[in-house]
N, C-alpha and C positions, 0 to 999 in steps of 0.2 A: 627250631631243633626239638625233636621229641626226646622225652626222658627215657633212658634205657635203664631198666631195673638192675640193681646191683647183683641180683642172682644170675644174670646173664654173664657167664664167665668164659665158657668155651664157645667160640664162634666159628662157623664155617662160611667162607666167602666164595663167591662165584664170579668169574669173568665170562658173561654170557656171549656165546657165539653160535652161528648157524651150523658149523661143522664140528667145533670143539668147544667145551665149556671148561674154563680153567677153574681149579679148586684149590683152596688153601684152608688151613685150620690155624686158629690162634687162640691165645689166652689173654683175657683182659687183666688178670692179676699181674702177669709178668710183662705183658705187651709183646710177647714173642709170637712168631708165626712161622709156618712152614708151607711151602708149595706141595701139593699132592699131584698125582697123575691126573691129567685132564680127562674129562669124560667125552666120549664120542657123542655127537648129536646128529640127528637127521632133520635138517631144516629147523634147528633150534630146539628140537625135542630130544631129551636124553632117554636112555634106557632107564625107566623109573625103577626097575628092580635093582639095577646096578647102583643107582644113586641112593636108594633106600638102604642097601647093604653098607654103603660107605657111611651114611648117617648113623646106622646102627653100630658100626665099628668105632666111630669117633665120638658119638654121643654129644653133639653140640647143643647148647642151650638156645641158640638162635642162628639165623642166616643173614648174610649181607650179600646183596647182588649189586654189582657195579652198573650204574646207569650211564650209558654212553650218550650224553646230551650233545647237541651242537655247540660249537665254541661260544655262541651267544647265549647259551643256557636254555635254549628252546628244546622241546622234545624232538627226537628223530624217530624214524621207523624202528631202528634197533633199540632205542631206549623204551619205546612202547612195548616191544617184544620182551625186553629184559624185565620190565615191571610186571608183565603178565607171568613170566617165569617165577618171579618172586612170590606172586600171589598163589601160584600153583604149588610151590614149595610149602608155603604155610598151610594151604588147604589139604595137601596130601600127607604131610609129615607132622602136622600139628605142633609146630614151633613158630615163634614170631620171626618174621622176615622183614628186613629193612633194606632200603635201596640207598646207594651212595654214589655221588657224582664221581665218575671215573674218567673224565675227559682226557687226561694226559697219561693215564697209567699204562696203556698198551704202548704208546710212544716211548715212555720212560723204560718199560721192560725191554723193548727192542734195542734201545741204546745200551742197556746193561748187558744184553747178550752180545752185541757187537764189541763192547769194551772187554768183555770177559773172554770171548772165543775168537774174536776177529772175523766171525762169519755172519753172513746175512741170510742164511738158510733157516728161516723161522719155522719151517716144517720139521726139520731135523733138530733144531735147537728151539724147542717150544717155548713161547713166551706166555702161554695161557696160564699156567700155574703161577708164574712170577707176577703176571698182571693181577691175578686174584690175590696174591700175597700183598702187593702194593695197595690194592683196594682195601684189604683188611687192615693193614697198618695205618692207612689214612683214616679209616673209620674209627679205629681204636684211639687214634690221636684226638679225634673230635669228641669221642665218647669215653673218656677214661672212667674207670670204675671208682666210685667215691672211696676215699681213704677210710672213712668211718664205717664201711660196709663189711665188717668182719664176720 
């Protein structure tokens, strides 16, 4: 587990997908997070101008990208693409980018939508932002901000 600097407070998380990329913003001080509107993607590539504008609006200190590993923990084609997306975020936007195991978050998000709305239309009831929020909350749980970092 890598050490996350205490100065990393505001974090933006992404649930990488080929058609949509879920986005959430969170605060390590309070542990709170919110889903944002998902970004459209073309074969996993977002509109970088739109993404840059979002980053400029929210001013995160770092990024977290969900890594969709296979259930046995091995890399998948999607996890390789998500890791590449994380590296591109860091290279283009000059903020640290971390990856986080997200094996069950999309499944959990779909269950929450079904429980909440009774519907299974995940296009209309997008789970992307919720999945990004779950990734972020899981990451923050594993990387709490040190109490003495005031």
